[in-house]
C-alpha positions in Angstrom: 0.3 0.3 0.1 2.7 2.3 1.1 4.2 1.6 -2.3 1.4 2.8 -4.5 0.8 5.5 -2.7 4.3 6.6 -3.0 4.6 5.9 -7.1 0.9 7.4 -7.6 1.5 10.5 -5.5 1.8 13.1 -7.5 -1.3 11.8 -9.9 -3.4 11.8 -6.5 -2.3 15.6 -5.6 -3.0 16.6 -9.3 -6.5 14.2 -8.8 -7.4 15.6 -6.1 -6.8 20.0 -6.6 -8.3 19.2 -10.4 -11.3 17.7 -8.1 -11.4 21.4 -5.7 -10.5 23.8 -9.0 -13.4 22.4 -10.6 -15.8 22.6 -7.5 -14.6 26.1 -7.1 -15.0 26.4 -10.6 -18.3 26.2 -10.7 -19.5 28.1 -7.0 -17.6 31.3 -8.9 -20.5 30.3 -11.4 -23.1 29.4 -9.6 -22.8 32.5 -7.5 -23.1 35.1 -10.7 -25.9 33.7 -12.1 -27.5 34.5 -8.4 -25.8 37.4 -8.8 -27.6 38.4 -12.1 -31.6 36.7 -11.0 -30.8 39.4 -7.6 -30.3 42.7 -10.3 -32.9 41.2 -12.4 -35.0 41.2 -9.2 -34.1 44.3 -8.1 -34.8 46.3 -11.4 -38.1 44.3 -12.0 -39.4 45.6 -8.1 -37.8 49.5 -8.6 -39.9 49.4 -12.2 -43.1 48.5 -10.0 -42.5 51.0 -7.7 -41.8 53.5 -10.0 -45.1 52.4 -11.8 -46.9 53.0 -8.2 -45.9 55.8 -7.6 -47.0 57.2 -11.3 -50.1 55.5 -10.5 -50.9 57.3 -7.4 -49.9 60.7 -8.8 -52.3 60.1 -11.4 -55.0 58.6 -8.5 -54.3 62.0 -6.6 -55.4 64.0 -9.4 -58.6 62.2 -10.5 -60.1 62.3 -7.0 -61.2 66.1 -8.0 -62.3 65.3 -11.1 -66.0 64.8 -13.0 -66.5 61.1 -13.7 -65.9 62.1 -17.3 -63.4 64.0 -17.3 -62.1 60.5 -15.1 -63.0 58.4 -17.8 -60.6 60.8 -20.0 -57.6 60.0 -18.2 -58.5 56.7 -17.6 -58.1 56.3 -20.9 -55.5 57.5 -21.6 -53.5 54.6 -19.4 -55.7 52.6 -20.5 -54.1 49.3 -22.3 -55.2 49.6 -25.7 
């Protein structure tokens, strides 16, 4: 057994380092993907917040309007 280890120790050490290097490379890819997804989620949240601000501003403005005026304003923002 000792003769086997003495003869093949460079290959064993190389294999161990290759596995560790591959694992580290995989983890960096996982972290990069996680970071990308977090950035996308943050952008979506910021967009929703901005849309809510716009909607709140419009709601405040139309509360004093008549029904006809409010419908006209709503038609501007409705999806076609």
